[in-house]
N, C-alpha and C positions, 0 to 999 in steps of 0.2 A: 524443545526443540532448541532451545536458542544453544547455536555453537554444535550442534551436532549435526555432521558430515553426512551424514548415511541419510536426514529427512533431506528430500527435497520436496516442496510443497508443488501443486502443479496449480498453476495459476495460469488466469485467460486472459484473457490483451486485455478486458476491460479492467480488472484488476493491475494487471500491470499497466495503464494507466496515469490510471492513480497512483502509483504507487512514485511509480517517476517524476510526475507530479509535485506531490509530496519529501520527494530527495530534493525536488530541487527548490523547495521553502513555501510552494507555493498555498495559500489557506484555502479551506474548504469554498471560498466563494469567488476564489479565484481559477480553482479547480473542475468548480460549474462554470462558468463563462468563460471556459477555456473548452468543458469537454459541452455547451450544452443544456450539462442538465440540471435540474436542478437541486439547489444544497443538499434537500433530504434525500434526494436519488445518491449525494454524494457519501453524505455520512453513511449510511446503508452499505457504503460499499466500501470507504474504510471499515465498518466496521465488521464488514465477513473477511477482508484484507488482514486485519488484527485476528483475527481466531481463527484464521487457514495457519501461518505464522508460529503464533501463538508467542504474539506479544502486547505488550501492556498499554505503548503507546506509538503514536504517530514516526516521533523521534528513534522509538526503539526498532516502530517496520522498516522504515526509509536503512536505517546501520542495519540491518538484518538485511536488509535486500542488498547491501552493495558489498558484504562482511561474505555473504552467499553465492553474490555474482548472478542472482536475480535481476539486475537493470545493473 
Protein backbone atom coordinates (compact mmCIF):
# COMPACT_ATOMS: atom_id res chain seq x y z
CA UNK A 1 0.00 0.00 0.00
CA UNK A 2 2.87 2.35 0.65
CA UNK A 3 3.04 4.94 -2.10
CA UNK A 4 -0.19 3.82 -3.76
CA UNK A 5 -1.91 7.11 -4.55
CA UNK A 6 -5.21 5.36 -5.34
CA UNK A 7 -5.47 3.91 -1.83
CA UNK A 8 -6.95 6.31 0.72
CA UNK A 9 -7.58 4.57 4.05
CA UNK A 10 -10.60 5.61 6.05
CA UNK A 11 -9.37 6.50 9.52
CA UNK A 12 -11.59 7.38 12.42
CA UNK A 13 -11.01 10.33 14.72
CA UNK A 14 -9.56 7.99 17.36
CA UNK A 15 -6.97 6.67 14.92
CA UNK A 16 -6.12 10.13 13.65
CA UNK A 17 -5.60 11.42 17.20
CA UNK A 18 -3.16 8.60 17.93
CA UNK A 19 -1.41 9.03 14.59
CA UNK A 20 -0.88 12.76 15.16
CA UNK A 21 0.65 12.10 18.58
CA UNK A 22 2.90 9.36 17.18
CA UNK A 23 4.07 11.77 14.46
CA UNK A 24 4.81 14.33 17.20
CA UNK A 25 7.11 11.80 18.89
CA UNK A 26 4.92 10.78 21.82
CA UNK A 27 5.54 7.40 23.47
CA UNK A 28 2.69 5.01 24.20
CA UNK A 29 2.62 6.10 27.84
CA UNK A 30 2.56 9.78 26.83
CA UNK A 31 -0.27 9.13 24.37
CA UNK A 32 -2.20 7.29 27.09
CA UNK A 33 -1.77 10.22 29.49
CA UNK A 34 -2.72 12.79 26.84
CA UNK A 35 -5.89 10.95 25.82
CA UNK A 36 -6.84 9.56 29.23
CA UNK A 37 -6.56 6.00 27.96
CA UNK A 38 -4.69 2.96 29.26
CA UNK A 39 -1.43 1.99 27.58
CA UNK A 40 -3.14 -1.23 26.53
CA UNK A 41 -5.79 0.77 24.64
CA UNK A 42 -3.07 2.82 22.95
CA UNK A 43 -1.23 -0.35 21.89
CA UNK A 44 -4.45 -1.76 20.45
CA UNK A 45 -5.17 1.47 18.60
CA UNK A 46 -1.65 1.51 17.15
CA UNK A 47 -1.89 -2.13 16.10
CA UNK A 48 -5.20 -1.47 14.32
CA UNK A 49 -3.84 1.70 12.74
CA UNK A 50 -0.71 0.01 11.41
CA UNK A 51 -2.80 -2.84 10.00
CA UNK A 52 -5.15 -0.38 8.29
CA UNK A 53 -2.25 1.55 6.75
CA UNK A 54 -0.24 -1.58 5.93
CA UNK A 55 2.89 -0.23 7.59
CA UNK A 56 5.62 -1.97 9.59
CA UNK A 57 6.06 0.26 12.63
CA UNK A 58 5.09 3.59 14.21
CA UNK A 59 7.78 5.56 12.33
CA UNK A 60 6.55 4.12 9.04
CA UNK A 61 2.96 5.00 10.06
CA UNK A 62 3.93 8.61 10.74
CA UNK A 63 5.88 8.93 7.50
CA UNK A 64 3.05 7.34 5.50
CA UNK A 65 0.50 9.69 7.06
CA UNK A 66 2.54 12.80 6.29
CA UNK A 67 3.37 11.74 2.72
CA UNK A 68 -0.25 10.90 1.98
CA UNK A 69 -1.84 13.94 3.64
CA UNK A 70 -3.61 12.03 6.38
CA UNK A 71 -2.30 14.37 9.07
